[in-house]
C-alpha positions in Angstrom: 12.2 -9.6 27.2 10.3 -11.3 30.9 12.9 -9.4 33.0 12.3 -5.6 30.9 8.4 -6.2 31.0 8.7 -6.8 35.1 11.0 -3.6 35.6 8.0 -2.0 33.7 5.4 -3.3 35.9 7.4 -2.3 39.0 7.7 1.2 37.8 3.9 1.3 36.9 3.1 0.0 40.7 5.2 3.2 41.8 3.7 5.2 39.6 0.1 4.5 40.5 1.2 5.0 44.3 2.5 8.3 43.2 -0.9 9.0 41.7 -2.7 8.1 44.4 -0.9 10.2 46.7 -0.2 13.4 44.6 -2.8 16.3 45.0 -1.2 19.0 42.3 -3.2 18.4 39.5 -0.8 19.1 36.5 1.7 16.6 38.3 -1.7 14.3 38.1 -1.3 14.8 34.6 2.5 14.2 34.0 2.1 10.9 36.2 -0.8 9.9 34.0 1.5 10.5 30.8 4.1 8.4 32.3 1.5 5.7 33.2 0.2 5.5 29.5 4.2 5.6 28.3 4.8 2.3 30.6 1.6 0.5 29.9 2.1 1.3 25.9 6.2 -0.3 26.4 4.5 -2.9 27.8 1.9 -3.9 25.4 -1.3 -2.8 27.2 -3.1 -1.0 24.9 -6.4 -0.6 26.7 -5.0 0.9 30.2 -2.3 3.3 28.2 -5.6 4.6 26.3 -7.0 4.9 29.8 -4.4 7.1 31.6 -3.5 9.2 28.4 -7.5 10.3 28.4 -7.0 10.8 32.1 -3.9 13.2 31.5 -5.8 15.3 29.1 -8.5 15.7 31.7 -6.2 16.7 34.3 -4.1 19.0 31.7 -7.2 20.9 30.9 -8.3 21.8 34.5 -4.6 22.5 34.8 -5.1 24.8 32.2 -1.5 23.8 30.7 -1.4 24.1 27.0 2.1 22.0 27.0 1.2 19.3 29.5 -1.7 19.0 27.6 -0.2 19.1 23.9 1.9 15.9 25.6 -1.0 14.4 26.6 -3.2 14.3 23.3 0.4 13.4 21.7 0.7 10.6 23.9 -2.9 9.1 22.9 -2.0 9.8 19.3 1.3 7.5 20.0 -0.6 4.5 21.4 -3.7 5.2 18.9 -1.4 4.6 16.3 0.6 1.5 17.6 -3.3 0.2 17.8 -3.2 0.5 13.9 -5.7 3.8 14.8 -3.8 6.6 12.8 -6.6 8.4 11.3 -7.7 9.0 15.2 -4.0 9.3 15.7 -3.5 12.1 13.3 -6.8 14.2 15.0 -5.3 13.9 18.5 -1.8 15.0 17.3 -3.1 18.2 15.3 -4.7 19.1 18.3 -1.3 18.6 20.5 0.5 20.8 17.4 -1.9 23.7 17.8 -1.2 23.8 21.7 2.0 23.6 21.7 2.6 26.0 19.3 1.0 28.9 21.7 4.2 27.9 23.9 7.7 28.6 22.9 8.8 24.9 23.3 10.4 24.2 20.3 11.7 20.9 21.3 8.5 19.5 21.8 6.8 21.5 18.8 9.3 19.5 16.6 9.0 15.9 18.4 4.7 16.2 17.5 5.5 17.2 13.8 8.1 14.5 13.5 5.1 12.3 14.9 2.5 13.8 12.6 4.8 13.3 9.8 5.4 9.9 10.7 1.7 8.8 11.1 0.3 11.1 7.6 3.0 8.5 6.3 1.3 5.5 7.6 -1.8 7.2 6.3 0.3 7.2 2.2 -0.2 10.8 2.6 3.1 11.5 1.5 2.9 15.0 0.7 1.2 16.3 4.2 4.2 13.9 5.9 7.0 15.8 4.0 5.5 19.1 4.9 5.4 18.5 8.7 8.8 16.6 9.0 10.8 19.2 6.7 9.2 21.6 9.4 10.5 19.8 12.3 13.9 19.7 10.1 14.3 23.1 10.3 13.7 23.4 13.9 16.1 20.5 14.7 18.9 22.2 12.9 18.5 25.4 14.8 18.3 23.4 18.4 21.5 21.5 17.4 19.7 18.3 18.3 22.2 15.7 16.8 20.8 12.6 18.2 17.1 13.6 16.8 18.6 15.0 13.9 19.5 11.7 12.7 16.4 9.7 13.2 14.6 12.4 11.4 16.6 12.3 8.0 15.8 8.5 8.4 12.3 9.3 8.3 12.1 11.6 5.8 14.3 9.0 3.7 11.7 6.4 4.4 8.6 8.8 2.9 11.1 9.6 0.2 11.4 5.4 -0.5 7.7 5.1 -0.2 6.9 7.5 -3.3 9.7 5.9 -5.0 12.6 8.7 -4.9 15.5 6.4 -4.3 18.1 9.1 -5.0 16.8 11.6 -2.3 15.8 8.4 0.3 19.6 7.5 -0.1 20.6 10.9 0.3 19.0 11.5 3.8 19.8 7.8 5.0 23.4 8.1 4.4 22.8 11.6 6.3 21.3 10.0 9.2 24.0 7.2 9.3 27.1 9.3 9.3 25.7 11.2 12.3 25.3 7.7 14.1 28.3 6.8 13.2 30.0 9.8 14.5 27.8 9.2 18.3 28.9 5.4 18.1 24.8 5.0 18.4 25.2 1.2 17.4 21.4 0.6 17.7 20.7 3.5 15.7 23.4 2.3 13.4 21.8 -1.1 12.9 18.5 1.0 11.9 20.4 3.1 9.6 21.6 -0.6 7.8 18.7 -1.4 7.4 16.9 1.8 5.9 19.9 1.5 3.5 19.6 -2.0 2.8 16.0 -1.7 2.0 16.9 0.8 -0.7 19.2 -1.3 -2.2 16.8 -3.9 -2.4 14.6 -1.8 -4.1 17.1 -1.2 -6.8 18.1 -4.5 -7.1 21.7 -4.1 -5.7 20.8 -8.0 -3.9 24.4 -8.0 -2.8 24.8 -4.6 -1.4 21.4 -5.2 0.4 22.4 -8.3 2.0 25.5 -6.8 3.2 24.1 -3.6 5.3 21.6 -6.1 6.7 24.0 -8.4 8.1 25.9 -5.6 9.3 22.4 -4.7 11.2 21.7 -8.3 12.6 25.3 -8.7 14.0 24.4 -5.3 16.0 21.0 -6.7 16.6 21.3 -10.2 17.9 23.5 -8.8 20.7 20.6 -6.6 22.1 17.7 -9.4 21.9 15.0 -7.2 23.3 15.2 -5.1 20.1 12.0 -4.7 18.7 13.4 -4.0 15.2 14.8 -7.3 14.7 11.3 -8.7 13.6 11.4 -5.8 10.8 15.2 -7.1 9.8 14.4 -10.8 9.4 11.5 -9.8 6.9 13.8 -7.5 4.9 16.2 -10.7 4.7 13.3 -12.9 4.0 12.2 -10.6 1.2 15.8 -10.4 -0.1 15.9 -14.6 -0.1 12.6 -14.6 -1.5 13.4 -12.5 -4.6 16.2 -14.8 -4.9 14.4 -17.4 -4.8 15.8 -19.4 -2.0 12.8 -20.4 -0.5 14.5 -22.3 2.5 15.9 -18.9 3.8 12.9 -17.1 2.8 10.8 -19.1 5.0 13.3 -19.0 7.5 13.6 -15.3 8.0 9.5 -15.2 7.5 8.7 -17.4 10.5 11.5 -15.5 12.9 9.9 -12.0 12.0 6.4 -13.6 13.0 7.6 -15.2 15.9 9.4 -12.2 17.1 6.5 -9.8 16.0 3.9 -12.0 18.3 5.9 -12.3 21.5 6.2 -8.0 21.0 2.5 -7.8 20.0 3.5 -5.9 16.8 0.2 -6.0 14.8 1.3 -4.6 11.7 4.7 -7.0 11.6 2.5 -9.7 12.7 0.4 -9.1 9.5 2.9 -8.5 6.8 4.6 -11.6 8.3 2.0 -13.7 8.2 0.4 -12.4 4.2 4.0 -12.9 2.8 4.6 -16.6 4.5 0.9 -17.0 2.9 2.1 -15.8 -0.4 5.5 -18.1 -0.2 3.4 -21.1 0.9 1.5 -20.6 -1.9 3.9 -20.6 -4.7 5.8 -23.7 -3.3 2.4 -25.9 -3.6 1.6 -26.1 0.2 -1.9 -24.6 0.1 -3.1 -26.0 3.8 -0.3 -24.0 5.0 -0.9 -20.9 3.0 -4.5 -21.1 4.0 -3.8 -21.3 7.4 -1.4 -18.0 7.2 -4.2 -16.2 5.1 -7.0 -17.2 7.2 -5.3 -15.8 10.3 -4.0 -12.1 8.7 -7.7 -11.8 7.7 -8.4 -11.7 11.4 -5.7 -9.5 12.5 -6.7 -6.7 9.6 -10.3 -6.0 10.8 -10.6 -2.3 11.1 -6.6 -1.8 10.1 -6.3 1.4 9.0 -2.9 1.5 6.9 -3.9 2.3 3.4 -0.9 0.6 1.9 -1.1 -2.4 4.0 -4.7 -2.7 3.2 -4.3 -2.7 -0.4 -1.0 -4.9 -0.8 -3.2 -7.5 1.3 -6.8 -7.2 -0.3 -4.8 -7.7 -3.3 -2.7 -10.9 -2.4 -6.2 -12.4 -0.7 -7.9 -12.2 -3.9 -5.3 -13.7 -5.7 -5.2 -16.8 -3.1 -8.7 -17.2 -3.3 -9.1 -16.9 -6.9 -6.4 -19.9 -7.1 -8.1 -21.9 -5.0 -11.4 -21.4 -7.3 -13.1 -19.4 -3.9 -14.3 -16.8 -6.8 -16.8 -15.0 -4.4 -14.7 -14.6 -1.9 -12.0 -13.6 -4.5 -14.3 -10.9 -5.7 -15.2 -9.5 -2.6 -11.8 -8.6 -2.1 -11.3 -7.1 -5.7 -14.3 -5.2 -4.5 -12.5 -3.7 -1.6 -10.1 -2.4 -3.6 -11.6 -0.6 -5.7 -13.4 1.0 -3.3 -10.2 1.9 -0.9 -8.5 3.2 -4.6 -11.2 5.6 -5.0 -11.4 6.9 -1.3 -7.7 7.2 -1.3 -8.2 8.9 -4.7 -11.1 11.5 -3.4 -9.3 12.2 -0.4 -6.1 13.5 -1.8 -8.2 15.3 -4.2 -10.2 17.0 -1.6 -7.1 18.0 0.3 -5.7 19.2 -2.8 -8.8 21.5 -3.6 -9.3 22.6 0.2 -5.7 23.9 0.3 -5.9 25.4 -3.1 -9.1 27.5 -2.3 -7.3 28.4 1.0 -4.8 30.1 -0.9 -7.2 31.7 -3.5 -9.0 33.1 -0.7 -5.5 34.6 1.2 -4.4 36.1 -2.3 -7.8 37.3 -3.0 -8.2 39.3 0.1 -4.4 40.8 -0.6 -5.6 42.1 -4.3 -8.2 43.4 -2.1 -6.5 45.1 0.4 -4.3 46.6 -2.0 -6.7 48.2 -4.0 -7.8 49.9 -0.9 -4.3 51.3 0.0 -4.1 52.5 -3.7 -7.1 54.4 -3.5 -6.4 56.0 -0.1 -3.1 56.8 -0.8 -2.5 60.7 -2.3 0.6 60.2 -4.3 -1.3 57.6 -6.0 -3.7 58.8 -8.4 -3.1 57.0 -11.6 -6.4 55.4 -12.7 -4.2 53.4 -14.9 -2.3 51.3 -11.8 -5.3 51.1 -10.4 -7.3 49.6 -13.4 -4.4 47.1 -13.6 -4.7 45.9 -10.2 -8.6 45.2 -11.0 -7.7 43.4 -13.9 -5.2 41.4 -12.2 -7.7 40.9 -9.4 -10.4 39.4 -12.5 -7.8 37.4 -13.8 -6.3 36.0 -10.4 -10.5 34.9 -9.7 -11.0 33.7 -13.3 -8.1 31.5 -13.3 -8.2 30.1 -9.6 -11.8 29.6 -10.0 -11.4 27.4 -13.3 -8.9 25.7 -12.0 -10.9 24.8 -8.8 -14.1 23.8 -11.1 -11.6 21.6 -13.0 -9.9 19.6 -10.4 -12.9 19.6 -7.8 -15.2 18.3 -9.9 -14.9 17.5 -13.9 -11.5 15.6 -13.5 -12.2 14.6 -9.7 -15.6 12.7 -11.1 -14.6 11.4 -14.3 -11.1 10.1 -13.7 -12.5 8.2 -10.1 -15.6 6.8 -12.1 -12.7 5.6 -14.8 -10.6 4.0 -12.6 -13.2 2.0 -11.1 -14.6 0.9 -14.3 -11.4 0.1 -15.7 -10.6 -2.0 -12.4 -13.6 -3.8 -13.0 -13.0 -4.6 -16.6 -9.8 -6.2 -15.6 -11.4 -8.7 -13.5 -13.3 -10.1 -16.5 -12.2 -12.0 -19.1 -12.0 -10.3 -22.3 -10.5 -10.5 -26.0 -7.3 -8.7 -26.9 -9.2 -6.0 -28.8 -11.1 -4.8 -25.1 -8.0 -5.5 -23.4 -6.3 -2.6 -26.0 -9.2 -0.3 -25.2 -8.6 -0.9 -21.3 -5.2 -0.1 -21.7 -5.6 3.1 -23.4 -8.9 4.3 -21.1 -5.9 3.9 -18.6 -3.4 5.9 -20.3 -6.1 8.5 -20.5 -6.7 8.5 -17.0 -3.2 8.3 -16.4 -2.4 11.5 -18.6 -5.5 13.2 -17.1 -3.5 13.0 -13.6 -0.6 13.8 -14.2 -2.3 17.5 -15.9 -3.9 18.1 -12.1 -0.4 17.5 -10.1 0.9 19.8 -12.6 -2.0 22.5 -12.5 -1.8 22.5 -8.7 1.8 22.2 -8.8 2.4 24.9 -10.9 -0.3 27.1 -9.1 1.9 26.3 -5.9 5.2 27.0 -7.1 4.1 30.8 -8.4 2.9 32.1 -5.1 5.3 34.5 -4.2 6.0 33.1 -0.4 6.8 29.7 -1.9 9.9 28.8 -0.4 12.0 25.5 -0.8 14.9 24.2 1.3 18.7 24.6 0.0 21.1 22.4 1.0 25.4 22.4 -0.2 25.8 19.4 -2.7 29.0 18.4 -4.9 27.0 18.6 -8.0 29.2 16.3 -9.7 28.7 13.6 -7.1 24.8 14.1 -7.4 24.4 14.1 -10.8 26.9 10.8 -10.7 24.4 9.1 -8.8 21.0 10.7 -10.2 22.0 10.0 -14.0 23.0 7.1 -13.5 19.2 5.9 -13.3 18.5 7.4 -16.9 20.8 5.0 -18.9 18.2 2.6 -19.4 15.3 5.3 -20.0 15.2 6.1 -23.7 15.3 2.2 -24.6 11.7 2.2 -26.0 13.1 4.3 -28.7 16.3 2.9 -28.6 17.8 6.3 -27.6 21.5 6.5 -26.0 22.1 8.8 -23.1 25.8 9.6 -22.6 27.2 11.6 -19.6 30.6 12.0 -18.9 31.2 14.3 -15.4 34.0 11.9 -14.2 37.0 14.4 -15.8 34.7 17.7 -14.0 36.1 19.7 -11.0 34.1 19.6 -7.9 31.4 22.1 -8.1 30.0 23.2 -5.1 26.3 24.5 -5.3 23.1 25.2 -3.5 20.3 22.7 -4.5 17.1 20.7 -3.2 17.7 17.6 -4.2 14.1 16.7 -4.5 13.2 19.9 -7.1 16.7 19.7 -8.6 15.6 16.1 -9.6 12.4 16.8 -10.8 14.1 19.6 -12.9 16.8 17.1 -14.6 13.5 14.5 -14.8 11.5 17.3 -16.9 14.5 18.0 -19.2 15.7 14.5 -19.9 11.8 13.0 -20.6 11.5 16.1 -22.8 14.7 15.2 -24.9 13.6 12.0 -25.3 10.0 12.7 -26.1 10.6 15.3 -29.0 14.0 12.8 -30.4 13.5 10.4 -33.4 14.2 6.5 -32.8 18.1 5.8 -32.7 19.6 8.8 -31.6 22.0 10.3 -29.1 21.2 12.5 -25.9 24.6 14.2 -24.4 24.9 15.8 -20.6 27.6 18.0 -19.8 28.8 19.5 -17.0 31.4 22.3 -16.4 32.0 25.7 -15.1 31.0 28.7 -16.7 31.2 32.3 -15.9 28.5 35.4 -17.0 29.6 39.0 -15.7 32.3 37.7 -13.7 30.1 35.3 -11.3 31.1 31.6 -11.7 28.5 29.3 -12.8 27.7 25.3 -12.7 26.4 24.9 -16.4 24.6 22.1 -16.8 23.8 21.1 -20.6 21.4 18.2 -21.8 21.5 18.2 -25.8 19.4 16.3 -28.0 19.0 15.9 -31.9 15.7 16.0 -32.5 12.7 18.5 -33.8 13.6 21.6 -32.5 12.1 24.3 -31.5 11.3 27.3 -34.3 12.8 30.7 -33.6 9.4 32.1 -33.3 8.4 29.6 -30.8 11.6 29.7 -28.7 10.7 33.5 -26.5 7.6 31.3 -25.4 8.9 28.1 -24.6 8.5 28.5 -20.5 5.4 30.6 -20.8 2.5 28.2 -18.9 0.4 26.3 -21.3 2.7 27.7 -24.0 1.5 27.4 -27.7 5.0 26.3 -29.2 3.6 22.6 -27.5 3.5 19.9 -30.0 3.6 16.1 -29.5 6.5 13.7 -29.3 8.0 12.3 -32.4 6.6 9.2 -31.0 2.5 10.5 -30.9 3.9 11.5 -26.9 1.1 14.0 -25.2 2.3 17.2 -23.8 0.5 19.6 -21.3 2.3 23.2 -21.9 2.8 23.2 -18.4 6.6 21.5 -17.8 8.7 23.9 -18.3 7.1 27.1 -16.9 7.6 24.7 -14.1 11.2 24.0 -14.6 11.8 27.4 -15.1 10.2 28.7 -12.0 12.3 25.7 -10.2 15.5 27.0 -11.5 14.6 30.7 -10.4 13.9 28.9 -6.8 17.6 27.6 -7.1 18.9 31.2 -7.6 20.3 29.9 -11.5 18.9 31.0 -14.9 17.7 28.4 -17.7 18.6 29.2 -21.3 17.8 26.9 -24.8 19.4 26.9 -28.2 17.5 25.3 -30.5 17.0 25.0 -34.7 14.0 23.4 -36.1 14.5 19.7 -37.0 18.1 19.9 -35.5 17.9 19.5 -31.9 18.1 21.4 -28.3 20.0 22.3 -26.0 19.0 23.4 -22.5 21.2 24.6 -20.3 21.3 25.6 -16.2 23.2 27.3 -14.8 23.9 27.8 -10.4 26.0 29.9 -9.0 29.1 27.7 -7.5 29.8 29.0 -3.9 33.3 28.5 -2.8 32.1 28.9 1.0 30.7 25.5 1.2 
C-alpha cells in the first residue's frame, strides 16, 4: 500500500508543478481534475474537493461544457466517497445537463452510471434504474465491453437491493460472462462477490461460499485491492448466519482492519456495527460497547439511508439490552423520523413526476383541439366534442389521482406508520398487538394502492416503452418459477409446473416486467383458490393465424369468473373485482396492468373461466427464430 501512495504523491507533485507553469485555462481545469482524482485515490478528501472546485472555476472561465461537466462529476465522486451523497447527486445532475449539450456519448454514459449509483446509495431505486438503463442503451451502441460488464453488475446490485433476486442474478451472470471472456481477473472477482451475495440472500450458503472463495483467491494475490474489505465482510456474514462465531469474528476483524487502512468510511461503519452485534450475541458486552461507541462517532452526518436505518435499529437494540432505555428510545425516534422522511420524499417525487406528465398530456390535447378547429377538412363538431370530453376526463382523472396521492394517502399513511412504530415500542397486551397488526396491514394495502395507481398511470402513457431482450423462455421460467413453489403454503395450495420437456422457445422479454406479470397472475390464482387445491403452470408452442407463439398458461380450480364479467376483467377498476377465498382484498388494477405489460411485449393475454370451477389465464408471446 505504501508503494502505491508514494507513486500517487509523486504524481501530485508533478501535477502541482505543471499547474503553476500552465497558462492555458482549459488545460488548468484538466490538471485540477487530475489533482482532485489523485488526492481522492490517496484518501485526502479536503484537497480533492479543493481542486475539484478550482477545476469548476477554470472550466467556467473557459466556457467548455465538456470540461465543466467532468469537473462537476469529479467533485461529486469525491463527495460521495465522503458519504455526502445528496450533494453528490446535485453536482452529477449539473454535470449531466452540461454534457448532454455535447455529443460525447461516452462521457454522458459515465455520468449516468454515477448518478444511478448515487441514487442507489440514497435508496432511490426507481431513479437509480432509470439512469443505469439509459446508460445501458448508450453503452450497447458504443460497444464498450469492459464498461458494459461493470454496468450489468451495477444494475444487478440495484435489483438485489429491491429484492428481485432472479433479475439481479441475470445481470450479475451477464457481467461475469463478459469478464471471463475478456480474462479480467480483478473484475471476475467482483462478479463472483456479487453472485455470492445473491446466493447468500437465497439461503444457498454452499454456492455463496464457493463464489466468495473464488474471489478471495484472486483478490489476495492483489493485496492493494480495496474490494478485499467487502469480501471479508460478506464471508463473515455467511459464517455468522451458520453460527460459526470464530470464523465470523475473524473475518469481521479482517474487514475492519482493511477498511481502516483504506479510509473506507462506509465499510468501517458496517464492519464495526456487525462486529458489535456479534460480540453482543456471544455476551462479550464490553467489546460490543466499544464497537458501538466508535460506530456512533463515525456515523454522524452520514447520509446512506439504508445504512443509517440498520445502524439506528442495532443501536436501539443494544442500548435496550444493557438497560440504557433513554438512549434506546433516542434511536427509535431517529428510525421513525428517517422512515417518514424516506417515504415522504419518495411520494413527493412520484407526485411531481405525475404532475409533469399530466401537464404535458394536457398541452398535447389542447394543441390537438386547436389543430382540429383550424383544419378545413375537419368540420365535425362531434369529433371536436369528443376531444373536449377526453381532455375533461383526463383532467378529472389526473387531478383526482394527484389529490389522493399527494394529500390524503401520503399524510394518512405517513402518520399511521409513525403511530404504529411508536406503539411497537410499548408493552401491550395481545388484543392491542392484534390491532397494531391490522393497522399495519391497512397501511401496506394503502401503499400498494398508491404504487399501483402510479404504475397504471405511467404504463398507459403512449410514449411509455420497455426494453426487450432475447431470452430462452423455458430457461427463464425454470429459474423464476422455482421461487413460487412454497408461496401457496398458507392455504396449503400446491403449485405444479413441468417445463423440462418443452423445447427451447426464444422470445423477447423485459425480465423485470415479465416477472411482474407472472407474479400477479400466480398471486391471483392463489388468492381465488380454496385451501388444499392445486395450480398448474404449462408452457408450450402454439400457433395463431400462422404466427408461432410461446403459450404460458396458469390454471387454478378456484371461484372462477362469471360469463358476464369476463369481458371487463382487464378493465381498470373493473366491477368484476371480488375478495379472495381467505378474504384477501383487491384493487381492480392488477389485471389491467398485466394486460398493458403483455401488450408492451407485443403479446396477447386470454382468459377461460367458469364460475366455481376455476380459470386459465394464457399469455402468448411471439417466437423469434432469428435470436
